[in-house]
N, C-alpha and C positions, 0 to 999 in steps of 0.2 A: 712092618707090615701095615700098621694102621695109617702111617704116613702115606704109603703107596695107595691105600684104599681111598684116603681123603683126596689125593690128587686125581684119582680115577673118577671120583664123584664130580670134581670140578670139570674134568674133560667131558663127562657125560652131560653135565648141566649146560655147558657151552654148546654142545651139539644139539641138544634139545631146543635151546633158545634160538639157535641159528636156523633150525628147521621151520620155526614159526616166526620169521622175521617181522611180518606185519603186526601180529599180535604183540610180540615183544616190544616193537618200536612204539606202539600206542601206549603200552603199559609204562615204559620208560618215560615217555613224554608226560604222562600224568604225574609221575613222581617229580620230574624235572620242573614242571610248572609250579607245583607247590613249593619245592625247595627254593626255586628262583625267586618267588614272591617273598618268602620269609627272609631270604638272604638280602634282597634289595631293601626291605624294610629295616632290617637290623643294621645294614651298612649305612643307610641314610641317618638312622637314629644315632648310630655311633658317631657320625660326623657332627650332629647337634651336640652330643655329649662332650665331644672334643672342644667345641667352641666354648661351651659353658665352663668346662674344666680349665681352659686357658684363661678365661676371664677371672675365674676364682683365684688362680695362681697369680695373675697380674695384680689383683686387688690386695691379696694377702689379708692382713688385718688392719688395713688403712681406711676402710669404708664400712659404715653401718647404715642400714636402711630402715626407715620407719614406714610401715604400711598399715592400712586398715586390716584388722584381723579377718582372716578368711578360713573357712573350713577346708579340710583336706579334699583335694580334687579326686573325684571318683567317676566311674563310668556313667552313673546316673546324671551327673552334671552335664556330660556331653549330650545325653539324650533330651535334656531339658532346654528348649529354645529360649526360655526366659528365666535365667538363674536368679536366685534370690538377691544377688548383689547388683542386679541391673538398675534397680531404683533406689539403692541405698545411698545415703549421704555419707561422705567421708567424715570420720570423727576428728581428724587432724585439723587443728585450728591455728590461727596466727599466734595465739597465746602460747601454744605448744612450740611453735617455731622460735619464738623469742626466748622462752624458758630453756629449751634444749640448747640453744646457742650459748647460754651463760654457764653451762655445766663445765667443770674442769675436764680437760681431755678433749674438748671439741675445738678443732682448729678452724674449720669452715662448715657451713651448713647451707644447703640450697633446697628450696621448696619446688616441687613439681606439680603444676596444676594443668591438667590437659583439658582441652575444650573440643567439642565436636563441631564440625562445620566445614564449609568449603572455602577455598581460596581461589581468586581469579585475578588475572591481569586485564588491562584494557583491550587487549587484542586476542584473548583466548577465552574459551568457555571455562566455567568453574571446575576446579580440581578438588576432589576430596582429599584432605590432608590432616595430619595430626597438628593441632595448634597447642604448643607448649608455652605456658607462661612460667617464667622462672627469674632468678636473679643472676647477676654477673658471677656469683660464686659457683654456678653450675659447672664451669670449666675446671674448677678445683676438685670436683667429685666425679667427673666424667671426662675421659680422654677425648678431646676434640682438637682437630687441626683445621685451621681456616685455609680455604683455597684462595680467597681474596677478601679484602676488607677487614673488618674487626668485629669482635663479639660485643655483646651488650656491656655497657659500663655505667657507672654512676652518672656520667656526664651526658650519655645519650638520652634523647627525649622519648616520650611515651609513644610516638608514632614511628619508631624505627623497628626493624625486624631483621632476623637472621634466617636464611633458608638453606635447606639441604641442596646438594648438587643436582640430584634427580628432579626435585621440585623446580629448581631453577630452569632446567631443560624443559620440563612440562609446561611451565608458565611462559617462559620467554624464548625458548628455543636455543638457549645458550647458557654457559656457566658464568659468563661475565655479566652479572645482573646488578652490579653496584649502581645505585642511584635510580633504579627503576622502581615503579610503584605497583603495589598489589592491594587488593581489597579483601578484608576479613570482616565478615558480618556487617558489611556496609561501611566499615571504617577504613580509610586509606592509610597504608603504611609504606615507608620508604626502606628499601633493602640496603643495608649498610655492610652486609657480609654474607659470603657463601661458604658453607662448611665443605671441607674436602670429603669426597665419597668414602664411606666407611665399609660398605658392603657387609653390614652386620646388623640385620633387622632383629636378630635373636640376641638380646642383651638384658642386663639386670634392670634397665630402666623401662623395658617393655615398650620402647618407642623406636621406630625406624627413622633415625635422624636424617637419612638421605632424602626422605619425602616429607619432612616436617618443616614447620615454620616456628621460630622461637621469638616470643615477644616479652616485654618486661612484665614482671609479676603484677605491678599496679595496673597495667593495661588489661591483663587477663581478668582481674577483679571487676573492672568496669563492664566487661561482657557478662558478668554473673551478678548483676545488681550490687556491685561493690562488695561482694562477699567472696572470701577466699575458700575455694573448694580444693584443698590440698590432697592429692592422691599419694604423695610420697615425699619423705624428707631424706635427702642424701647428706650424711654426716661424715666429714673427714676427721679421722682421729689424729690427734697431735702425735708427733714422733715421741716414742718412749712411753706413751700411754697404753694401757691394756684395753683392747677392744671389747673383750667380754665384760670387764668391770664397767666400762662406759655404757655398754648395752643394758646392763642391769640397772644403772643409775637412770638411764632414759626411761626404761620400763617403769621404774618406781615413780618417777616424776609424772609420766603420762597417766598412770593409775590415780595419782593424787589429783591431777587436773580434771580427770573424768569421773570423779566421785567413786573411785574404786572399780569402775567398769573395765573389764578386760576386752577392749575393742581395738587394740593395736598390736602389731608384731614388730619386734626389733630384731633384725637379721644381721648376722656378721659371718665372715668366712664363707664356708660352703653353703650356709643357709641362704646367702644372697641369691644364688641361682636355683635354689631348690624349687620354688613355685613353677618356674619355667620347665624344669626337668620333670616335675610331676605331670604337667599338662601333656608334654610329649610322651611320657610313659603311658598315660591312659590311651592316647591316640594310637601308640604303638601296639598296645595289647589288643585293641579293637581290630586294627588292620591285620595283625598276625592271626587272630581268630578267623577272619574272613579268608586269609590265605591258607589257613589250615584245612579249609573245605576242599581245596585242590589236592592236598595230600590225602585226604580221605577218599576222594575219587580215585587217586592213583593207587591207594591201598586196595580198594575194591577191584580195580583192574588187575592187580597182582593175584588176588584171590580167584578172580574169574579165569585168568590164563592158567593158573595152577590146577583148578578144578577140571578144566577142559583137558589139560595135559594128563591128569590122572586117569580120566576116562579113556583117552586115546591110547594110553600105555598100560592098560589093565593086564594084557597078556605078558608084557615085559615084566611087570611087577610079579606076576605069578611065577614066571621063569626064575627070576632072581631069588624069590623066597623058596622055590623048589630046590635050588642048588645050594641053599644054606644061608642066604642073606637074612639078617635079623630085621626086626621091625625098626630098631633104632637106625640101622643102616639105610633103610628106605626113607625114614624121616629126614635123616641128614642129607640124602641125595636131593630130595625135593626142596628142602630148606635152602640148600646152596643155590639152587636155581632162583628162588625168590630173592635171596640176598644179592645175587649178582645183578638181577634186574633192578633192584632198588638202589644198589650202589652206583650203577651206571646213571640212573636217573638223578641221584644226589650229586654226582660229579658234574654232570651236564648242567643241572639246575644251579649249583653253586657258581659255576663259571658264568653262566648266563645272567644270574642275579646280580653279580658284581658288575658285569658289563652294563646291564640296564641301569644300575645305580649310578655309575659314572656318567652315563648319557644324561640322566636326570640331573646330575650334579652340574652339568654345563649350564643349566638354566637356574641354578640356585646359588646363593652367595657363599656356599661352603662345599667342600668335597666329602664324599663318603669316607667313613672311617674303616680301617682294617683292624680286625681283632681275631686272635686264635680262638676266642670263645665262639665266634660266628662259625668258624670251621667245625668246631666240635658240635655245635647245635645242628648244623646241616648234616653232618655225618650221623649223629644219633637219630635225627628225625627220619632220614632216608632208610637207614638200616633197621630202625625200630618199626617202621611201616612194613618193610619186607618181612621182618620177624613175626609181627603180630598177624598180618593178613596171610602169610604163607604157612603158618603153623597148622591151621585147620585142614587145608588140603593135604599137607604132608602126613598128618595123623590119619586122615581118611585113607590115604594110599597104603600106609603101614598096616591098617586093620583089614585089608582085603584078604579074603580066603584064597590061598594059592591054588586050590583045586578048582574053585569057581572061576578064578581069574584065567586059568589055563584053558577053560572051555570057551572063553571069549575069542572071537576072531578079530583080525586086524580091522 
């Protein structure tokens, strides 16, 4: 009997929503927009997480990174246009580079010194690009494939450079740029190699190599008053060596070199991509909070349509209660209406959100990720909104006095 009554509630709810198509459509649209926004954000974020997870798996325990110590990324950092690290000098020195390279378990080590500035050719206007000063060992710690030419070596002179495929197109209009010259901070360099496109600006080096120019470490120092400003050390672990043990040795050595100051972090395994993941997580939270406003609007829409429905069906409520319908039955009837509307909004929003994410993915170097967790989140949010905002009108309907309700006209 109860099962039959439940199905009767569903049929009644469908008829009620069908009678008010315009109001129902607008309510469903409000829920759909909110769920679509959150779904798209989660799908795109899942794609980023997938890239970072793949990088971590490929690295395994073969790489350790040394970076200046940084505090945990938080929402307040996003709101601060001038973070405290903007004017900070990296504590990593050439002495650290030499001492770490001598530790047991270190196979190769490469310093990363990034410079700000523009790069331009003789025929094109300046292009803003990342200028990376490093050593030939960089290819031992970062997977790079050359499209043409060669990478830096001990034999190449100080005025040679390697450029990314996209930067080659931006500067010279072609990827065949071997032998062409470019100017960096007034200094002329000759291109001896073009890196194959990676389509991976999100990486543990925090450098988009497709749009970067790489010069010798000594050349980079000349641009900085012959002083090394090392932002990162890439350390390749010897086969058979324990990465965690080596990381502990590096940490102890750097503390000794820096008079006990804890001003560097040594990252291994999943820690390598953790800083990038944290930054995206903060941005994701902010965007989801903004998208949540759409859900709130949709919830208010559900409450509005339900309150109007309760007012319009006062006489019906009175008749149902007069023939024996319980307050719980009235609550269930109106709650089913709210949940059907929110479910439709969630279903449409989830589908539209993923479609939008895939469209955005066409312009990004990665595809959105699929996760059953996103499905669960979309379902819980949509049904939760219907449950929360539909409960008050349903309770109001159940509390109506049957005698007073019967006196009301249609």
